[in-house]
N, C-alpha and C positions, 0 to 999 in steps of 0.2 A: 548130133546136130545136122539136120538135113538142109536147113536154109537159114539165111541171115534173120528173117522175120521171126524165127522161133527162138532166137537168143533172148533169154530173160535178163541176164546180167553178163556183161563181157568180163572175162577173166583172162589170166595168162594162158590157160588151156584153150580158150576160145581163139585167141590170137594165133596160137600155134596151129590150130586146126584150119584157120582161115588161110594161113600160108600153105599148109599141106594141100588144101583143096584148090589153091590158086585164086582165092577170092581176095581182092585188095582190101586193105585196112584203111579206114578213114579216121583222121585225127585232126582236131582243132584245139585252140587254146580258149580258156575262159578264166575270168578273175572275179566274177560276180554272179549272183543268183539268177538274174533275168537272162543273161546270155547263156549260162549253163543250162537253164531250163529249155530254152529254144533249141540249143544244140542236141540235148538229150532226146527231146521229143521228135526231132527231125531224124533221129536214127544214127547219130555219129557213134563210132566204135570207141574212141578214146578221147577223153578231155584232159588236156595237159594244163595244169595250173602252173604256167611257166614263169620263170624269173624275168621273162620278157615284159612282165608287168612293170618292171623298172623303167622300160622305155615308153610303152604305150599308155600306162596308167599313171606313172609318177613323173614322166617327162625327163628322165635322166638320159645321158648320152650312152651309158653302158648298163649292163645288168648288175654290176659289182655292188652298188649300194644296198641292194635288197637284203633284208634280214630274215632270220628264221621266224620271228614273230609275225612279220608281214606275210610270209608264205602260209603260215598256219591260219592267220586271219582270213585270207582270201580263200583258202581251201575249205574252211568251215562254211563260208557263204555258198561256194559252188556245190558242196556235198549235199546241202539241203534241197537242191533242185534236181539231183540226178538219181534216177532209178535203174537205168540200163547201162550207160557207158562206163568204161573203166576210168577211174580218176587217177592220174599220175601227177606227182608233185615234184617240181624241180627242187633239188637241194641247193640253196644259194651259196654264193662265194664265201669261202672260209668256214663252211659248216661241215666239211669233210676232208679238206686238203691237209689239215694239221696232222692227222693220224687216222688209222683205221678205227681205233677205239672212239675217237671223236665223231667220225662219220656214223658209226654204229649207234652211238647215243642219240645223235640228231635224227637219224632215220627212224629210230624207235619213237622219238618224241612226236614226229610227224604222224606216224601211224596211230599212236596212242591218243593224240589230241584232235585228230580229224577222222573222217570216214574214207580216207583215200585207199586206193587199191595197190599203190606202188609208189616208189620214189625214183627219181632220175638223177644220175651223176654224169658229169662231163669228164672225158678222158678215157684212155685205154690201158696200156700196160701199167702206167703209174698209179691207177686207182684199182687195179685188179684185186689187190689184197683187201681193200676196203669193201669192194663188191662181194667178195667171198665171205667176209665176216658178216655183212648185213644179210645176205641170202641164207647163210647157215643158220640164222635165227628165224627164218621163215618170212622175211620181208622181201617181196619181189622188187627187183631193181631193173630199170630200163637204162641202158648205157647210151652214150652219145659220143661219137667220134667224127673226125674230119675237122671242120671249122667248129671250134668250141668257144662261144662268146665270152666265157669267163676268163679266157686266156688271151683276150684281144690285145692287151698291152705287150704280151710276148710275141704275138704274130705281127703286130704293127699295123694291120689293116684287116678288112673283112673280105679280102680276096679269096677265091676258091682255093681249097687245099687239094693236094694229091695230083697236081698236074705233072710234076716230074716223077720219074720212076722211084727214086729214093724215098720221096715223101709218100708215094702211093704204097710202097712196100711197108712203110711204117704204119700207115693206116690199116693195111691188111693185118699186120701183127696186132694192132690195137683191137680190131674186131675179133680176132681169134682169142685174144687174152680175156676180153670181157665175157665172151661166150663160155670159155673154160671156167671162169670165176663164178658163173651161175646166173648171169643176166638173162632175162627172158625175152628181151628185144633190144634192138640197137637203132638209135636215130643216126642217120647219115646226113650231115649237113654240108652243103656247098662243095661237093666233090664231083669229078667228071662222071657222067652216066656210065661209062665203060667200067670205071673202078667200082661204082655202086653195084653193077651187075656181077662183077667178080666176087665181091663180098657177099652179096645175096645168095649166090650159088655155092659159096664155100661154108656158110653157116647154116645150122638147122633152125635157129631162132629167127623170128621175123625182123626184117629191116624196114624202117620207116624213114622216108626221104623228105628233105626240105632243100630244094635246089640240088637234088642228086639224080634227077632223071626218072624215067618211066619204069626201070627194071626193079625198083624196090618193091617190097611186099605191101607197102602202104605209103601214104603221103600225109604230111602235116603242114599246116600254115598257121600263122598268127591271125586270129579271127578279125581284128580290126583292119589288118592289111587286106585280106581277101574280100572284105565288105566295102572297101574303098573309104574307110574312115580316116586312115592315116595317109593323108594326101601328100605328105612330104617324103614318103618312102616308096621308091619305084625300082626295086631289084627285078631282074629279068625273070626270076623264078616265081614271082607272085602274079597270079591271075586275079583280076578284079571281077568278082561275081556280082557285084553291085556297086553303086556309087552313092553310098549313104551320106557321105559328107555333103554332097550337093543337095540331096533330098532333105536332110536335116536343116541345112542353111535356108532353103526355101521355106520350110515349115516355120522356122523361127522368125523369119522376116514377115511372113503372113500374120503370125501371132502378134508381133510388134505393131504392125500396121492396124490390125483389128483393135488392139488396146488403145492406140493413139486416136483412132477414129471413133472410139466408143461403140464399136461393133461387137465387142466381147466384154462381158458375157451378155448373151441375149436374155430376153424375158424367160424363155424356156430353160435356160441354164442358171436361172436365179431361183432362190427360195423365197 
């Protein structure tokens, strides 16, 4: 692989080589065919079918209500649109926490029923056994440490994690544990940039940050957030690359006005 443009399909090996070459990994979320098609054709490296769909698609306060059936449904739609990016699927709450065997069965179901390239689990030391069991069967696993949204009721808030040294050391141990268990990459969420740098330099696998600073091997955002569709969500780590909520509102108002004023459809738009 001599350049990003020559990549025909992003795999775990691709991501490892990107880290080795110092080329940043780009990742975004998608939950539907149209969005996934746009992201893939734009050249995104990783598409995460995230359980964040519970927030931005279903309107829930947390990701906890999302089910396995829903994750599989959305992944099937995304997979139909993607030819280059690696598709990673979040394993939803209670699909792997009960036991390693339960996590293994559900990871296998995702891979069997969709065209995904990997699954993603939240947690470090406590899910290392599950990651080992899943990866030993040939299923790639992306890990997720730091702020883990499925544990929000345990944390009590969405504040950044790893600010004090004890918690930072715990997250470092988590990162080491998931790498040792066989994870091919780690999402680092909402931790100090200095801690993300320590982790990125201490592991051989790629780190992908969200609210974790510039030193990670890649970055991920929730697509509706970065496109300015989710106007009620303004965390400091989200950059708005567009203001689509404003553009869509304007377009809808124009449409309403044209319908009310009998300007749509025109003669050319009629049969």
